[in-house]
C-alpha positions, 0 to 999 in steps of 0.5 A: 077403680080398676087400674092395671098394674105395670106388668098387666100394661105389659101384657096388653102391650105384648098382646097388641104386638105394638111395634118397638117404636111406639113401645119406647115413645110410650115408656118416654111419654109415662115417664113424664106423666109420672114425673109431672104428677108427682110434682103436681101432686106435692101441691095443695089442693091437686090430687092425681091418682097417680097409677091411674095416670102411669097405666094411661100413659102407658096405654095411650098407644096401645091400637096405635101398631093396628091403626098403621094399617086399619086407619082407624081413631087410635084414641077411640079404639084404644079406649074401647079396647080398655074399656072391654078389658075392665078399665074404662077409667084407663080408657077415659083418659086414653081417649082423650090422650089426643084431644081433650074433652074439656080444656081448662084454665085451671088446676090440671088433671089427669086427663091433662097430665097424659095429654100433654105428656104425650104433646112433649114426645117426639118418637123416644126424645121429650121435646119442645112443643113447639117441635112436636107440633111442627112435626104433627103439621108436616107429617098430618097436616096436608089438607087445610081443615087438618092443618087448621085444627092441628094448629087449633089443638097446638095453641090449646097445648100452649094453654095447658103448658102454662096451667101445669107449670103455673104449680112447679118449680121448673120450666117446661124446657127443664124437664128432660134434665128433671126427669134424667135425674128421678128414679123411674121403673119404666124400662125396656128391659122390665118390659122385655121380661113380659113381652120377649122379642118376636123372630 
């Protein structure tokens, strides 16, 4: 399995000229995903490849900046981009960060952790699922069919939250406090060492 290091992730993000707010969003999603993966992996019967989750969370929006102009499906093109770069396992998770291939009612998977972490971050802030999906509905739910699809994913995300948190000692509403107390190497300062601001 080929997994890019954090520095290699930053290099890819820089290469794709990710907008600053998308970089900040990706870093916060990564913090949530890493913390959840670490806590879940303490439970018997749950094995999560934490380096894989870290890379997929950092890179989940790798083609999002480009998609603003092109209208492409950034979950698919992000997956294609990473597959071409030799990271098919990371690509597999990136492709599922908007919609999972399979929704489980049992033990959480790496894809679920990355997908869920993305659903808990609005811009660069950790928020509830309800707040995040209300924003998604307002922003993208103008057409009835799209609105219905968003609402379906909202219900699936609530189910997924239940699966994840039945293994944890804290509530979904506590996750921002939990992360604030943890150590994280994911920072804009570290990113800027690899990718200085463009003039």
